C-alpha positions in Angstrom: -43.7 -10.4 20.5 -41.3 -8.1 22.4 -42.0 -7.5 26.0 -41.3 -4.2 27.7 -38.2 -5.6 29.4 -36.2 -6.0 26.2 -32.9 -7.9 26.6 -30.5 -8.4 23.7 -27.8 -11.0 23.7 -24.6 -9.0 23.5 -22.8 -11.8 21.7 -25.3 -12.1 18.9 -24.4 -10.7 15.5 -26.7 -7.8 14.6 -26.9 -6.7 11.0 -28.1 -3.3 10.0 -31.3 -5.1 8.9 -31.7 -6.4 12.5 -31.2 -2.9 13.8 -34.1 -1.7 11.7 -36.3 -4.6 12.7 -35.5 -3.8 16.4 -36.4 -0.2 15.9 -39.8 -1.2 14.6 -40.4 -3.2 17.8 -39.2 -0.3 19.9 -41.6 2.1 18.1 -44.5 0.2 19.5 -43.4 0.8 23.1 -44.1 3.9 25.2 -41.3 3.3 27.6 -39.0 0.7 29.1 -39.1 0.6 32.9 -35.8 1.5 34.4 -36.0 -1.0 37.3 -32.7 -1.1 39.1 -31.2 1.6 36.9 -33.4 4.3 38.3 -30.5 5.5 40.6 -29.6 9.2 40.4 -26.7 10.6 38.5 -24.9 13.1 40.7 -23.8 16.6 39.4 -23.8 18.1 35.9 -23.5 15.9 32.9 -22.0 17.3 29.7 -23.4 16.0 26.4 -20.7 17.0 23.9 -21.6 17.6 20.3 -18.4 17.7 18.1 -20.2 19.8 15.5 -21.9 23.2 15.3 -25.2 24.1 16.8 -28.1 23.3 14.5 -26.4 20.3 12.9 -28.1 16.9 13.1 -26.2 15.6 16.1 -26.9 18.9 17.9 -30.6 18.5 17.3 -30.6 15.0 18.6 -28.6 16.0 21.7 -31.2 18.6 22.5 -33.9 16.1 22.2 -32.2 13.7 24.6 -30.8 16.1 27.2 -34.1 17.2 28.9 -35.1 13.6 29.2 -31.8 12.6 30.7 -32.1 15.5 33.1 -35.5 14.2 34.2 -34.5 10.6 34.4 -31.2 11.2 36.3 -32.5 14.1 38.5 -29.4 15.9 37.3 -28.6 18.7 34.9 -27.6 17.6 31.5 -26.2 20.4 29.3 -25.3 20.3 25.6 -21.9 21.7 24.7 -20.8 22.2 21.0 -17.1 21.6 20.5 -16.9 21.8 16.7 -13.9 21.6 14.5 -11.5 19.3 12.6 -14.2 17.0 11.3 -15.5 16.3 14.8 -12.1 15.4 16.3 -11.9 18.3 18.7 -15.0 17.3 20.6 -14.1 13.6 20.5 -10.6 14.4 21.9 -12.3 16.3 24.8 -14.4 13.3 25.7 -11.6 10.8 25.3 -9.6 12.7 27.9 -12.4 13.1 30.3 -12.9 11.1 33.5 -14.7 7.8 33.0 -17.5 8.6 35.4 -20.4 9.1 33.1 -20.4 12.9 33.4 -19.0 13.6 29.9 -20.7 11.9 27.0 -20.7 12.5 23.2 -23.4 12.5 20.6 -21.8 11.7 17.3 -22.7 10.6 13.8 -21.1 7.9 11.7 -18.8 10.6 10.3 -17.1 10.9 13.7 -15.0 7.8 12.8 -13.6 9.2 9.6 -11.5 11.9 11.2 -8.7 9.5 12.2 -8.3 8.5 8.6 -8.2 12.1 7.3 -5.6 13.5 9.7 -2.0 12.3 9.8 -1.9 12.4 13.5 -4.5 12.8 16.3 -4.1 13.1 20.1 -6.5 10.2 20.7 -7.4 6.8 19.3 -11.1 6.6 18.5 -11.3 2.9 18.9 -9.2 2.6 22.1 -9.9 5.9 23.9 -13.7 6.1 23.4 -16.4 3.7 24.7 -19.4 3.2 22.4 -22.5 3.2 24.7 -25.5 2.7 22.3 -26.6 3.4 18.8 -29.5 5.9 18.8 -30.8 5.8 15.2 -30.1 5.1 11.6 -30.9 6.9 8.4 -30.1 6.9 4.7 -28.5 9.3 2.3 -29.8 9.6 -1.2 -28.3 10.4 -4.6 -30.0 13.6 -5.7 -29.5 15.4 -9.1 -30.7 18.8 -10.4 -34.2 18.9 -11.7 -33.1 19.4 -15.3 -30.3 16.9 -15.3 -31.2 14.5 -18.2 -31.5 11.3 -16.2 -34.4 9.8 -14.2 -33.0 6.6 -12.8 -29.8 5.4 -11.2 -28.8 3.3 -14.2 -29.3 6.3 -16.5 -27.1 8.4 -14.2 -24.3 5.8 -14.3 -24.5 5.5 -18.1 -24.5 9.3 -18.5 -21.5 9.9 -16.2 -19.6 7.0 -17.8 -20.1 8.6 -21.3 -18.5 11.8 -20.0 -15.5 10.7 -17.9 -14.0 13.6 -15.8 -16.4 16.1 -17.3 -19.0 16.3 -14.6 -18.8 17.4 -10.9 -20.6 16.5 -7.7 -20.7 18.4 -4.4 -20.4 17.7 -0.7 -20.2 19.7 2.5 -16.5 18.9 2.7 -13.8 16.3 2.3 -14.4 13.1 4.3 -18.1 13.8 5.0 -20.5 10.9 4.3 -21.9 12.9 1.4 -18.4 12.7 -0.1 -17.7 9.1 0.8 -21.0 7.8 -0.5 -20.2 9.0 -4.0 -16.6 7.7 -3.7 -17.9 4.3 -2.8 -20.4 4.4 -5.7 -17.5 5.5 -8.0 -15.5 2.5 -6.9 -18.3 0.0 -7.2 -19.5 1.0 -10.7 -16.4 2.6 -12.2 -17.4 6.3 -12.5 -15.1 9.3 -13.1 -16.9 12.3 -11.7 -15.0 15.2 -10.0 -15.6 16.1 -6.3 -16.2 19.8 -5.4 -15.9 20.2 -1.6 -17.9 23.1 0.0 -17.6 24.6 3.4 -20.8 23.2 4.8 -24.1 21.8 3.6 -26.0 25.0 2.7 -23.7 26.2 -0.1 -23.6 22.8 -1.8 -27.4 22.3 -1.5 -28.0 25.8 -2.9 -25.7 25.1 -5.9 -27.4 21.8 -6.5 -30.8 23.5 -6.7 -29.3 26.2 -8.9 -27.8 23.6 -11.3 -24.2 24.8 -10.7 -23.4 21.2 -9.6 -25.5 18.4 -11.1 -25.4 15.9 -8.3 -24.6 15.1 -4.7 -25.6 12.8 -1.8 -28.0 14.3 0.8 -29.5 13.0 4.0 -32.9 11.5 3.0 -35.0 13.8 5.2 -33.2 16.9 3.7 -33.6 15.7 0.1 -37.3 14.6 0.1 -38.8 18.1 0.7 -36.6 19.4 -2.2 -37.8 16.5 -4.4 -41.5 17.1 -3.5 -41.0 20.8 -4.3 -39.7 19.9 -7.8 -36.2 21.3 -7.1 -34.2 18.0 -7.4 -34.7 14.4 -8.5 -33.8 11.6 -6.2 -32.4 8.5 -7.8 -31.9 6.1 -4.9 -31.1 5.7 -1.2 -27.9 4.4 0.5 -29.4 1.8 2.9 -29.5 -1.7 1.4 -33.2 -1.9 2.1 -35.7 0.9 1.6 -35.9 3.5 4.4 -39.0 2.5 6.4 -40.1 6.2 6.6 -39.6 6.9 2.9 -40.5 3.7 1.2 -41.1 5.4 -2.2 -37.4 5.7 -2.7 -35.6 2.6 -4.1 -32.2 1.7 -2.7 -29.1 1.7 -4.8 -28.7 -2.0 -4.0 -32.0 -3.0 -5.4 -31.2 -1.0 -8.6 -28.2 -3.0 -9.4 -25.3 -1.7 -7.2 -25.1 -5.0 -5.4 -24.2 -4.8 -1.7 -24.3 -1.0 -1.5 -25.3 -0.2 2.1 -24.4 3.0 3.9 -26.0 3.7 7.2 -25.8 7.3 8.5 -26.2 6.2 12.1 -25.9 8.3 15.2 -24.8 7.1 18.6 -23.5 8.0 22.1 -20.0 7.5 23.4 -18.2 8.0 26.7 -14.5 7.9 27.5 -12.9 4.5 27.6 -12.7 2.8 31.0 -16.3 3.3 32.1 -17.0 0.8 34.9 -19.2 -2.1 33.6 -22.0 -1.3 36.0 -22.0 2.4 34.9 -21.8 1.5 31.3 -24.8 -0.8 31.6 -26.7 1.9 33.5 -26.1 4.5 30.8 -27.0 2.0 28.1 -30.3 1.0 29.7 -31.3 4.5 30.6 -30.6 6.0 27.2 -32.4 3.1 25.5 -35.4 3.7 27.7 -35.4 7.3 26.6 -35.2 6.4 22.9 -38.1 4.0 23.3 -40.5 6.7 24.5 -43.2 7.6 22.0 -42.3 11.3 22.1 -38.6 10.6 21.4 -39.5 8.3 18.5 -41.7 11.0 17.0 -38.9 13.6 17.2 -36.3 11.3 15.8 -38.5 10.3 12.9 -38.9 14.0 12.2 -35.2 14.1 11.6 -35.4 11.1 9.3 -34.0 8.7 12.0 -35.2 5.2 12.6 -34.7 4.7 16.4 -32.6 1.7 17.0 -30.6 1.1 20.2 -28.1 -1.6 20.9 -25.8 -3.1 23.5 -22.4 -1.5 23.9 -20.9 -4.6 22.3 -23.1 -4.4 19.3 -22.5 -0.6 18.8 -18.7 -1.2 19.2 -18.9 -3.8 16.4 -20.7 -1.4 14.1 -18.2 1.4 14.9 -15.2 -0.9 14.1 -16.7 -2.2 10.9 -17.4 1.3 9.6 -14.1 2.5 10.8 -12.4 -0.2 8.7 -14.6 0.3 5.7 -14.3 4.1 5.4 -10.6 3.8 6.1 -10.2 1.7 2.9 -12.4 4.1 0.9 -10.4 7.2 2.1 -7.1 5.5 1.4 -8.1 4.4 -2.1 -9.5 7.8 -3.0 -6.5 9.6 -1.4 -8.9 11.8 0.6 -7.4 14.3 3.1 -8.9 16.8 5.5 -9.9 20.2 4.2 
């Protein structure tokens, strides 16, 4: 039984399964007392979103910002610094003072930028400090409603019988929608051609229209389309079924052994944050995520709330940075 003063051993190895189990425990809590962390943050805090307004990270930032403002007795503002696959906003944070007044809300795709561009003015591993994971979610493989397959294995067989003849879409090169299919191609030996779009809406509209037969979509985006009869969903990217959408089987359980893609979202600061400040930020943000109202709003975005220590989040970031670097190199993916 978890008490309200949750402490996590920062040296323990936390798997994605453990993250999800932790989120289940957190969801039963209304709040975590701040204790000695209830000190005031002075001045304005900028919460940088390295993507456009209305994108997933922006929505999450605007859920967290008012609660940070209330907790810190400070003004927390959300600033969108979009461009170059999230690297413009990340560079701004990396070059900011390590005083807790410039933070970044970024998704898992934030770590792919350094692999897509030949040269960047910052090192995402050395120049940014992971503070805490916020939530995790899944992508799903979706196909047009009239595409003549109904299961993942039927999809694999159909594509294999038509090498190079079929297309799939994504919001752009290096997005997780793109990388998920490239990983699947590698694991099961598919030859299907990537069509990059300039954003999600065009790709989603063409999937519904049947112009492209398949693409990966965030699960909370795909499920309403599936229930409306616009697409068929063949499987989800997390190794285990998404707790909020248990009707969708995972790719792993359908035979793509070990397939496990977590579309997580977290908070960073610049490298060099003093340990006491890093611990304060971690504890305060985790207390916000544990609130029932926050959990409800994150769930509405398809996110399973799961926070972590800075050490655990740093480990997750590095593992995914290495994995997607391999996928990008093998698939010869470059930025749009």
